[in-house]
Biotite code that builds the C-alpha atoms (Angstrom):
import biotite.structure as struc

atoms = struc.array([
    struc.Atom([-115.920, -191.788, -25.445], chain_id="A", res_id=1, res_name="MET", atom_name="CA", element="C"),
    struc.Atom([-113.153, -189.212, -25.584], chain_id="A", res_id=2, res_name="THR", atom_name="CA", element="C"),
    struc.Atom([-109.847, -190.646, -26.912], chain_id="A", res_id=3, res_name="ILE", atom_name="CA", element="C"),
    struc.Atom([-106.978, -188.350, -25.707], chain_id="A", res_id=4, res_name="GLU", atom_name="CA", element="C"),
    struc.Atom([-103.909, -188.358, -28.088], chain_id="A", res_id=5, res_name="ILE", atom_name="CA", element="C"),
    struc.Atom([-100.609, -186.530, -27.353], chain_id="A", res_id=6, res_name="MET", atom_name="CA", element="C"),
    struc.Atom([-97.408, -186.580, -29.395], chain_id="A", res_id=7, res_name="ALA", atom_name="CA", element="C"),
    struc.Atom([-94.545, -188.050, -27.573], chain_id="A", res_id=8, res_name="LEU", atom_name="CA", element="C"),
    struc.Atom([-91.809, -187.912, -30.294], chain_id="A", res_id=9, res_name="ALA", atom_name="CA", element="C"),
    struc.Atom([-91.732, -188.198, -34.090], chain_id="A", res_id=10, res_name="ASP", atom_name="CA", element="C"),
    struc.Atom([-94.141, -190.743, -35.136], chain_id="A", res_id=11, res_name="HIS", atom_name="CA", element="C"),
    struc.Atom([-94.916, -191.766, -31.478], chain_id="A", res_id=12, res_name="GLU", atom_name="CA", element="C"),
    struc.Atom([-98.128, -191.020, -29.672], chain_id="A", res_id=13, res_name="TRP", atom_name="CA", element="C"),
    struc.Atom([-99.492, -191.470, -26.322], chain_id="A", res_id=14, res_name="ALA", atom_name="CA", element="C"),
    struc.Atom([-103.185, -192.578, -26.261], chain_id="A", res_id=15, res_name="VAL", atom_name="CA", element="C"),
    struc.Atom([-105.765, -192.716, -23.344], chain_id="A", res_id=16, res_name="GLN", atom_name="CA", element="C"),
    struc.Atom([-108.975, -194.558, -23.694], chain_id="A", res_id=17, res_name="VAL", atom_name="CA", element="C"),
    struc.Atom([-111.791, -194.389, -21.253], chain_id="A", res_id=18, res_name="PRO", atom_name="CA", element="C"),
    struc.Atom([-113.530, -197.752, -20.539], chain_id="A", res_id=19, res_name="GLN", atom_name="CA", element="C"),
    struc.Atom([-116.870, -195.860, -20.086], chain_id="A", res_id=20, res_name="SER", atom_name="CA", element="C"),
    struc.Atom([-118.123, -192.849, -18.048], chain_id="A", res_id=21, res_name="ALA", atom_name="CA", element="C"),
    struc.Atom([-116.513, -192.712, -14.663], chain_id="A", res_id=22, res_name="GLY", atom_name="CA", element="C"),
    struc.Atom([-114.425, -195.997, -15.103], chain_id="A", res_id=23, res_name="SER", atom_name="CA", element="C"),
    struc.Atom([-110.756, -196.851, -15.771], chain_id="A", res_id=24, res_name="ASP", atom_name="CA", element="C"),
    struc.Atom([-108.718, -195.526, -18.442], chain_id="A", res_id=25, res_name="VAL", atom_name="CA", element="C"),
    struc.Atom([-106.313, -197.636, -20.611], chain_id="A", res_id=26, res_name="THR", atom_name="CA", element="C"),
    struc.Atom([-102.881, -196.197, -21.738], chain_id="A", res_id=27, res_name="TYR", atom_name="CA", element="C"),
    struc.Atom([-101.234, -196.990, -24.965], chain_id="A", res_id=28, res_name="HIS", atom_name="CA", element="C"),
    struc.Atom([-98.250, -195.905, -26.975], chain_id="A", res_id=29, res_name="LYS", atom_name="CA", element="C"),
    struc.Atom([-98.808, -195.946, -30.800], chain_id="A", res_id=30, res_name="VAL", atom_name="CA", element="C"),
    struc.Atom([-96.000, -195.720, -33.287], chain_id="A", res_id=31, res_name="ARG", atom_name="CA", element="C"),
    struc.Atom([-96.713, -194.821, -36.954], chain_id="A", res_id=32, res_name="VAL", atom_name="CA", element="C"),
    struc.Atom([-94.098, -196.221, -39.307], chain_id="A", res_id=33, res_name="GLU", atom_name="CA", element="C"),
    struc.Atom([-92.797, -193.437, -41.518], chain_id="A", res_id=34, res_name="LEU", atom_name="CA", element="C"),
    struc.Atom([-93.075, -195.646, -44.575], chain_id="A", res_id=35, res_name="GLU", atom_name="CA", element="C"),
    struc.Atom([-96.710, -196.152, -43.900], chain_id="A", res_id=36, res_name="THR", atom_name="CA", element="C"),
    struc.Atom([-97.449, -192.390, -43.390], chain_id="A", res_id=37, res_name="ALA", atom_name="CA", element="C"),
    struc.Atom([-95.574, -191.673, -46.646], chain_id="A", res_id=38, res_name="VAL", atom_name="CA", element="C"),
    struc.Atom([-97.455, -194.529, -48.637], chain_id="A", res_id=39, res_name="THR", atom_name="CA", element="C"),
    struc.Atom([-100.806, -193.341, -47.361], chain_id="A", res_id=40, res_name="LEU", atom_name="CA", element="C"),
    struc.Atom([-99.934, -189.741, -47.934], chain_id="A", res_id=41, res_name="ASP", atom_name="CA", element="C"),
    struc.Atom([-100.846, -188.769, -44.254], chain_id="A", res_id=42, res_name="VAL", atom_name="CA", element="C"),
    struc.Atom([-100.614, -185.202, -43.430], chain_id="A", res_id=43, res_name="THR", atom_name="CA", element="C"),
    struc.Atom([-102.179, -185.591, -39.978], chain_id="A", res_id=44, res_name="ASP", atom_name="CA", element="C"),
    struc.Atom([-100.711, -188.405, -38.062], chain_id="A", res_id=45, res_name="GLU", atom_name="CA", element="C"),
    struc.Atom([-102.700, -187.726, -34.927], chain_id="A", res_id=46, res_name="ALA", atom_name="CA", element="C"),
    struc.Atom([-105.939, -188.217, -37.060], chain_id="A", res_id=47, res_name="MET", atom_name="CA", element="C"),
    struc.Atom([-104.469, -191.515, -38.474], chain_id="A", res_id=48, res_name="LEU", atom_name="CA", element="C"),
    struc.Atom([-103.809, -192.714, -34.847], chain_id="A", res_id=49, res_name="VAL", atom_name="CA", element="C"),
    struc.Atom([-107.359, -191.667, -33.687], chain_id="A", res_id=50, res_name="ARG", atom_name="CA", element="C"),
    struc.Atom([-108.988, -193.567, -36.604], chain_id="A", res_id=51, res_name="LYS", atom_name="CA", element="C"),
    struc.Atom([-107.027, -196.704, -36.029], chain_id="A", res_id=52, res_name="ALA", atom_name="CA", element="C"),
    struc.Atom([-107.753, -196.798, -32.353], chain_id="A", res_id=53, res_name="VAL", atom_name="CA", element="C"),
    struc.Atom([-111.534, -196.075, -33.145], chain_id="A", res_id=54, res_name="GLU", atom_name="CA", element="C"),
    struc.Atom([-111.635, -198.854, -35.605], chain_id="A", res_id=55, res_name="ASP", atom_name="CA", element="C"),
    struc.Atom([-110.057, -201.187, -33.263], chain_id="A", res_id=56, res_name="TYR", atom_name="CA", element="C"),
    struc.Atom([-112.472, -200.267, -30.523], chain_id="A", res_id=57, res_name="LEU", atom_name="CA", element="C"),
    struc.Atom([-115.460, -200.947, -32.895], chain_id="A", res_id=58, res_name="ALA", atom_name="CA", element="C"),
    struc.Atom([-114.486, -204.498, -32.695], chain_id="A", res_id=59, res_name="HIS", atom_name="CA", element="C"),
    struc.Atom([-112.810, -205.001, -29.287], chain_id="A", res_id=60, res_name="ALA", atom_name="CA", element="C"),
    struc.Atom([-112.748, -203.536, -25.858], chain_id="A", res_id=61, res_name="PRO", atom_name="CA", element="C"),
    struc.Atom([-109.992, -201.049, -24.892], chain_id="A", res_id=62, res_name="ALA", atom_name="CA", element="C"),
    struc.Atom([-108.511, -203.636, -22.399], chain_id="A", res_id=63, res_name="THR", atom_name="CA", element="C"),
    struc.Atom([-107.579, -205.840, -25.342], chain_id="A", res_id=64, res_name="SER", atom_name="CA", element="C"),
    struc.Atom([-105.786, -203.077, -27.130], chain_id="A", res_id=65, res_name="LEU", atom_name="CA", element="C"),
    struc.Atom([-102.035, -203.626, -26.826], chain_id="A", res_id=66, res_name="PRO", atom_name="CA", element="C"),
    struc.Atom([-100.034, -201.201, -24.705], chain_id="A", res_id=67, res_name="HIS", atom_name="CA", element="C"),
    struc.Atom([-97.483, -200.776, -27.500], chain_id="A", res_id=68, res_name="ASP", atom_name="CA", element="C"),
    struc.Atom([-99.057, -200.682, -30.936], chain_id="A", res_id=69, res_name="LEU", atom_name="CA", element="C"),
    struc.Atom([-97.369, -200.045, -34.376], chain_id="A", res_id=70, res_name="THR", atom_name="CA", element="C"),
    struc.Atom([-99.377, -198.784, -37.311], chain_id="A", res_id=71, res_name="ILE", atom_name="CA", element="C"),
    struc.Atom([-97.596, -200.406, -40.175], chain_id="A", res_id=72, res_name="ASP", atom_name="CA", element="C"),
    struc.Atom([-98.920, -200.881, -43.779], chain_id="A", res_id=73, res_name="TRP", atom_name="CA", element="C"),
])
């Protein structure tokens, strides 16, 4: 599965998640709270977003991932 991540604005990311090969795609907007990025000493926010989405998808299908999601410590 290829998760696509694109920057929208400071600390905001568009995420596209394919359900499976040749099927629908879900779309999400992920915001990373600045305090969280600083606390975790994040140098690559896109990687943080990718890892958070991958962790979520390890436990639930993409259709249950909220459209708007905030990564907050």
